[in-house]
C-alpha positions as CSV (number, residue, x, y, z in Angstrom):
1,M,37.2,7.8,68.8
2,S,35.1,5.0,70.3
3,L,31.6,4.2,68.9
4,F,30.4,4.9,72.5
5,D,31.8,8.4,72.7
6,K,28.6,9.9,71.4
7,Y,26.9,8.7,74.6
8,N,29.3,10.5,77.0
9,Q,26.8,13.2,77.8
10,V,24.0,10.8,78.4
11,N,26.3,8.7,80.6
12,A,27.3,11.7,82.6
13,R,23.6,12.5,83.2
14,H,22.9,8.9,84.2
15,D,25.8,9.1,86.7
16,R,24.2,12.2,88.3
17,L,20.9,10.3,88.7
18,I,22.6,7.4,90.4
19,A,24.5,9.8,92.7
20,A,21.1,11.1,93.9
21,G,20.0,7.6,95.1
22,R,18.9,4.5,93.2
23,D,19.1,3.9,89.5
24,P,15.5,4.6,88.4
25,F,16.0,3.0,85.0
26,N,17.6,-0.3,86.3
27,I,15.3,-1.3,89.2
28,C,15.4,-5.1,89.7
29,M,12.3,-6.8,91.1
30,D,13.8,-9.4,93.3
31,R,10.5,-11.2,93.5
32,I,7.0,-10.5,92.2
33,V,4.6,-11.2,95.0
34,S,1.3,-10.3,93.2
35,A,0.0,-8.0,90.5
36,T,0.5,-5.0,92.7
37,E,3.4,-6.0,95.0
38,A,7.1,-6.9,94.7
39,I,10.2,-7.4,96.8
40,I,12.9,-4.9,96.0
41,D,16.2,-5.0,97.9
42,G,14.4,-7.2,100.5
43,R,11.5,-4.8,101.1
44,E,7.9,-5.0,100.1
45,V,6.9,-2.4,97.6
46,I,3.5,-1.4,96.1
47,L,3.8,-1.3,92.3
48,V,2.2,1.7,90.8
49,G,4.0,1.8,87.5
50,T,3.5,-1.6,85.7
51,N,0.7,-0.9,83.1
52,N,-0.9,-4.1,84.5
53,Y,-4.3,-2.4,84.2
54,L,-6.6,-5.3,84.8
55,G,-4.3,-7.1,87.2
56,L,-4.5,-10.4,85.4
57,T,-0.9,-11.5,85.6
58,F,-1.6,-13.7,88.6
59,D,-5.1,-14.8,87.7
60,S,-5.2,-18.6,88.3
61,D,-7.1,-19.4,85.1
62,C,-4.7,-17.5,83.0
63,V,-1.7,-19.0,84.7
64,E,-3.0,-22.5,84.2
65,A,-3.8,-21.9,80.5
66,T,-0.2,-20.6,80.1
67,V,1.4,-23.6,81.9
68,E,-0.7,-26.1,79.9
69,A,0.4,-24.5,76.6
70,V,4.0,-25.0,77.5
71,R,3.4,-28.6,78.3
72,R,1.4,-29.1,75.1
73,E,3.4,-27.1,72.6
74,G,6.8,-26.5,74.1
75,T,8.7,-23.4,75.1
76,G,9.2,-21.7,71.8
77,T,8.3,-21.9,68.1
78,T,11.9,-21.6,66.7
79,G,10.6,-20.2,63.5
80,S,8.9,-17.2,61.7
81,R,5.2,-17.2,60.8
82,I,6.0,-17.8,57.1
83,A,8.3,-20.8,57.9
84,N,7.4,-23.2,60.7
85,G,6.2,-20.6,63.3
86,T,2.5,-20.6,62.7
87,Y,0.7,-22.9,65.2
88,S,-3.0,-23.4,65.4
89,S,-3.0,-21.3,68.6
90,H,-1.7,-18.3,66.7
91,R,-4.6,-18.5,64.2
92,D,-7.0,-19.1,67.1
93,L,-5.8,-16.0,68.9
94,E,-6.0,-13.9,65.7
95,Q,-9.6,-15.1,65.3
96,D,-10.3,-14.2,69.0
97,I,-8.9,-10.7,68.6
98,A,-10.8,-10.1,65.3
99,G,-14.0,-11.3,67.0
100,F,-13.4,-9.2,70.1
101,L,-12.8,-6.0,68.1
102,G,-15.5,-6.8,65.5
103,R,-12.9,-6.9,62.7
104,K,-12.6,-9.2,59.7
105,A,-8.9,-10.0,60.2
106,A,-6.1,-9.7,62.7
107,M,-2.4,-10.4,62.7
108,V,-0.3,-11.3,65.8
109,F,3.3,-10.2,66.4
110,P,5.9,-11.2,69.0
111,T,5.8,-7.7,70.7
112,G,3.7,-4.6,70.5
113,Y,6.7,-2.7,69.2
114,Q,6.9,-5.1,66.3
115,A,3.2,-4.8,65.7
116,N,3.6,-1.1,65.0
117,L,6.7,-1.7,62.9
118,G,5.1,-4.4,60.9
119,I,1.7,-2.8,60.3
120,I,2.9,0.7,59.5
121,A,5.8,-0.4,57.3
122,G,3.6,-2.9,55.6
123,L,0.8,-0.4,54.9
124,A,2.9,2.6,53.8
125,G,5.8,2.8,51.4
126,P,8.2,5.4,49.8
127,K,5.5,6.7,47.6
128,D,3.0,7.3,50.4
129,T,2.5,10.0,53.1
130,I,2.0,9.4,56.8
131,L,0.6,12.1,59.1
132,L,1.3,11.3,62.7
133,D,0.7,12.9,66.1
134,A,3.9,14.6,67.2
135,D,3.7,12.8,70.6
136,S,3.5,9.3,69.0
137,H,5.3,6.4,70.7
138,A,8.8,5.5,69.5
139,S,7.6,2.3,67.9
140,I,5.2,4.4,65.7
141,Y,8.1,6.7,64.6
142,D,10.3,3.7,63.9
143,G,7.6,2.1,61.8
144,C,7.2,5.3,59.9
145,R,10.9,5.5,59.2
146,L,11.1,1.8,58.2
147,S,8.2,2.4,55.7
148,G,10.2,5.1,53.8
149,A,7.0,7.1,53.5
150,T,7.0,10.9,53.7
151,L,6.4,11.9,57.3
152,I,4.4,14.9,58.4
153,R,3.9,15.6,62.1
154,F,0.8,17.5,63.4
155,R,0.4,19.1,66.8
156,H,-0.4,16.7,69.6
157,N,-4.2,16.0,69.8
158,S,-5.0,18.8,67.3
159,P,-7.5,17.8,64.7
160,A,-7.4,21.4,63.5
161,D,-3.7,21.2,62.7
162,L,-4.2,17.8,61.0
163,D,-7.0,19.4,58.9
164,K,-4.7,22.2,57.9
165,R,-1.9,19.9,56.9
166,L,-4.2,17.7,54.9
167,A,-5.6,20.7,53.1
168,R,-2.2,21.6,52.0
169,L,-1.9,18.2,50.4
170,K,-5.2,18.3,48.4
171,D,-3.3,18.2,45.1
172,D,-0.9,15.5,46.3
173,N,-1.9,12.1,44.8
174,T,-0.1,10.0,47.3
175,S,-2.0,7.6,49.5
176,K,-2.2,9.0,53.0
177,L,-2.3,7.3,56.4
178,V,-3.1,9.2,59.7
179,I,-1.8,7.8,62.9
180,V,-2.9,8.6,66.5
181,E,-3.0,6.8,69.8
182,G,-6.1,6.2,71.9
183,I,-4.5,7.1,75.2
184,Y,-0.9,8.4,75.3
185,S,1.4,6.4,77.5
186,I,3.3,9.2,79.4
187,L,0.7,11.9,80.2
188,G,-2.4,9.7,80.0
189,D,-4.3,12.1,77.8
190,Q,-6.9,10.9,75.3
191,A,-7.1,11.5,71.6
192,P,-10.3,13.4,70.6
193,L,-11.0,10.6,68.2
194,D,-14.4,11.8,67.1
195,E,-12.9,15.0,65.9
196,F,-10.0,13.2,64.1
197,V,-12.6,11.0,62.4
198,D,-14.4,14.1,61.1
199,V,-11.1,15.3,59.6
200,K,-10.4,11.9,58.2
201,R,-13.8,11.7,56.5
202,R,-13.5,15.2,54.9
203,H,-10.2,14.4,53.3
204,G,-10.8,10.8,52.4
205,V,-7.7,9.4,54.1
206,E,-7.2,6.2,56.2
207,L,-6.8,6.2,60.0
208,L,-4.7,3.9,62.2
209,V,-5.3,4.0,66.0
210,D,-2.8,2.5,68.5
211,E,-5.0,1.2,71.3
212,A,-2.0,-0.2,73.3
213,H,-2.9,1.6,76.6
214,S,-6.7,1.8,76.0
215,L,-7.5,-1.8,75.1
216,G,-9.4,-3.4,78.0
217,V,-9.6,0.1,79.7
218,F,-12.0,2.2,77.6
219,G,-15.4,1.4,76.0
220,D,-18.4,-0.6,77.3
221,N,-16.7,-3.8,76.1
222,G,-13.1,-2.8,76.6
223,R,-12.3,-2.4,72.9
224,G,-10.6,1.0,73.4
225,I,-11.0,4.7,72.7
226,A,-12.6,4.0,69.3
227,E,-15.4,2.2,71.1
228,A,-15.7,4.8,73.8
229,Y,-16.2,7.5,71.1
230,N,-18.5,5.3,69.0
231,V,-16.3,5.6,65.9
232,E,-15.0,2.1,65.4
233,Q,-16.4,1.9,61.8
234,D,-14.3,4.9,60.9
235,V,-11.1,3.5,62.1
236,D,-9.4,1.5,59.3
237,Y,-6.6,-0.1,61.3
238,V,-6.2,-0.9,65.0
239,V,-2.8,-1.8,66.6
240,G,-2.4,-3.0,70.1
241,T,-0.2,-4.9,72.6
242,F,-0.6,-7.8,74.9
243,S,1.8,-6.4,77.5
244,K,-0.7,-4.0,79.2
245,S,-4.2,-5.2,80.0
246,L,-3.6,-8.7,78.6
247,G,-0.6,-9.3,80.9
248,A,1.4,-11.2,78.2
249,V,4.1,-10.4,75.6
250,G,3.0,-9.7,72.0
251,G,1.1,-7.4,69.8
252,F,-1.5,-7.3,67.0
253,G,-2.9,-5.4,64.1
254,A,-6.5,-5.7,63.0
255,S,-8.7,-4.4,60.1
256,D,-11.7,-4.8,57.9
257,N,-9.8,-4.1,54.8
258,P,-10.1,-7.2,52.5
259,A,-6.5,-6.7,51.4
260,F,-5.1,-6.7,55.0
261,E,-4.0,-10.4,54.8
262,R,-1.4,-9.3,52.2
263,L,0.7,-8.0,55.0
264,R,1.6,-11.6,55.9
265,F,3.9,-11.8,52.9
266,T,4.9,-8.1,52.6
267,S,5.6,-6.9,56.1
268,R,9.2,-7.6,57.0
269,P,8.9,-7.4,60.8
270,Y,6.2,-10.1,60.5
271,M,8.1,-12.3,58.0
272,F,11.6,-12.3,59.4
273,T,11.2,-12.8,63.1
274,A,10.4,-15.8,65.3
275,S,6.7,-16.1,66.2
276,S,5.3,-15.7,69.7
277,S,5.9,-18.5,72.1
278,P,2.9,-20.8,72.9
279,S,2.9,-19.5,76.5
280,S,2.4,-15.9,75.4
281,I,-0.3,-16.8,73.0
282,A,-2.1,-18.9,75.6
283,T,-1.9,-16.1,78.2
284,A,-3.3,-13.5,75.7
285,R,-6.2,-15.8,74.8
286,A,-7.0,-16.5,78.4
287,T,-6.9,-12.8,79.5
288,L,-8.9,-11.8,76.5
289,K,-11.7,-14.1,77.7
290,K,-11.5,-12.5,81.2
291,I,-11.9,-9.1,79.7
292,K,-15.1,-10.2,78.0
293,A,-16.4,-12.2,81.0
294,Q,-15.6,-9.9,83.8
295,P,-16.5,-6.2,83.0
296,G,-16.2,-5.6,86.8
297,L,-12.4,-5.6,86.4
298,R,-12.7,-2.4,84.3
299,L,-15.0,-0.8,86.7
300,Q,-12.7,-1.5,89.6
301,L,-9.7,-0.1,87.6
302,W,-11.6,3.1,87.1
303,D,-12.6,3.3,90.7
304,N,-8.9,3.0,91.7
305,A,-7.9,5.6,89.1
306,R,-10.4,8.2,90.2
307,A,-9.5,7.6,93.8
308,L,-5.7,8.2,93.2
309,Y,-6.5,11.1,90.9
310,K,-8.6,12.8,93.6
311,G,-6.2,11.9,96.4
312,L,-3.2,13.5,94.6
313,S,-5.2,16.4,93.3
314,D,-6.4,17.2,96.9
315,L,-2.8,17.2,98.0
316,G,-2.0,19.9,95.5
317,F,-0.1,17.9,92.9
318,E,-0.2,19.0,89.3
319,I,-1.6,16.1,87.2
320,C,-1.1,16.3,83.5
321,A,-4.4,15.0,82.2
322,E,-7.9,14.2,83.4
323,A,-8.5,11.1,85.4
324,S,-7.4,7.8,83.7
325,P,-5.5,4.7,84.7
326,I,-2.4,6.7,83.8
327,I,-1.8,9.5,86.3
328,A,1.3,11.6,85.6
329,V,2.4,14.1,88.3
330,R,4.4,17.0,87.0
331,L,7.4,18.3,89.1
332,R,9.1,21.6,88.6
333,D,12.5,20.3,87.6
334,E,14.6,17.2,87.3
335,E,16.2,17.4,90.7
336,S,12.8,17.5,92.4
337,A,11.5,14.6,90.3
338,V,14.5,12.5,91.1
339,F,14.3,13.4,94.8
340,M,10.6,12.5,95.0
341,W,11.1,9.3,93.1
342,N,13.8,8.1,95.5
343,A,11.7,9.2,98.5
344,L,8.7,7.2,97.2
345,I,10.6,4.0,96.6
346,N,12.4,4.2,99.9
347,A,9.0,4.4,101.5
348,G,7.7,1.4,99.6
349,V,6.0,2.8,96.5
350,Y,7.3,2.2,92.9
351,V,6.3,4.6,90.1
352,N,7.9,5.5,86.8
353,L,10.3,8.4,86.6
354,A,10.0,10.1,83.2
355,L,12.5,12.8,82.2
356,P,13.2,14.8,79.0
357,P,13.8,14.0,76.3
358,G,11.6,11.0,76.9
359,T,8.6,13.2,77.9
360,P,6.5,14.8,75.1
361,D,6.4,18.3,76.5
362,G,9.8,18.4,78.3
363,S,8.2,17.9,81.7
364,C,9.8,16.0,84.6
365,L,7.2,13.5,85.7
366,L,6.3,10.8,88.2
367,R,4.1,8.5,86.2
368,C,1.6,6.2,88.0
369,S,-0.4,3.4,86.4
370,L,-3.3,1.9,88.3
371,S,-4.6,-1.7,88.3
372,A,-7.9,-3.3,89.0
373,A,-5.9,-5.4,91.5
374,H,-5.0,-2.5,93.7
375,T,-6.9,-2.4,97.0
376,S,-8.4,0.8,98.3
377,A,-6.0,0.5,101.2
378,Q,-3.1,0.5,98.8
379,V,-4.4,3.5,96.9
380,R,-4.7,5.4,100.2
381,R,-1.2,4.3,101.2
382,V,0.2,5.6,97.9
383,C,-1.4,9.0,98.5
384,E,0.1,9.1,102.1
385,V,3.6,8.3,100.7
386,F,3.3,11.0,98.1
387,E,2.4,13.5,100.8
388,Q,5.3,12.4,103.0
389,A,7.7,12.5,100.0
390,H,6.5,16.0,99.1
391,R,7.1,17.3,102.6
392,A,10.6,15.8,102.5
393,L,11.2,17.5,99.2
394,K,10.2,20.8,100.7
395,D,12.5,20.4,103.6
396,W,15.3,19.5,101.3
397,R,14.7,22.6,99.2
398,D,14.7,24.7,102.3
399,T,18.0,23.2,103.3
400,Q,19.5,23.8,99.9
401,S,18.3,27.4,99.9
402,A,19.8,28.0,103.3
403,A,23.1,26.5,102.2
404,E,23.2,29.0,99.3
């Protein structure tokens, strides 16, 4: 047997997707035109699936800061943070992040994925217990597995279920860490963080919030869901990424815990990987300044999000959560979702196709993510194309039924 035989069923499913049109998981952007447009197969396409929430990837100040960093510090660090890979810019960014979040300390990682691996596996060990939301991101699950801690899942966004599971552990003397996300990346639903904080207080456990998709998006200052719910002081650890609102590559962890710095020589994903390139660090620093200096970006993002939410709702689409910069449209089955996705991109609109088992509730979804850089005309055009694609889907279904 080949090592790849175990993927035969997955490969057959992928072949069926390709037979229905384009490969939705291997789209190549021939050329990026702007934060909201690209050329794909020689045609202009509106991008509504990039997580580029504040549209800063083409901001001239951010681009110049990035270019200057490459000229000044080179293309890469060629070393880990505990060897030769810590530059003054890494420390400067960590201070910027800590200051922005109002935290005493922050650590920077090469990716958001590694930030979750490094922080979770650094905090928890085989003698500890982690309670995590069942719909947590893959990086959170992998960080938990790497830690060796006992894992207990609680029902998605259910403080009551967390409370029940913690009550069962009242005589358990292990240290306990609760993990939730601010906004969940597939459905766009928010954690009821104030309620989770109440549970956390009652049981005297520690709380980690992944603000990957909520940083720069929620809160009066863009600090995330914890700020929006006014519970920042009750969140022990914050993890986030640079690859969404900050338009770069990297991740971070932050905390007020005076022992947090110990992770620099105990967290394997931090210790044994090359540090972030000077260009990524410079981009993150520049975009972080933009978030603080231009709150209007966040307001524009929410205007666009509400407009698309209303437009698609008025057309009768089922949307999985309340209005947010992530708008997931639920289709009744995989064939319908694949047909719609192909119809959308053929008409010049790119969204994310999300299918089981990659969706938390087994739904077949078309996932949109809005940007502050989208124009009102682009949002209207996206709604028009969704309506056209849905009519085409209905005609296709009618044809299929008639053939049967």
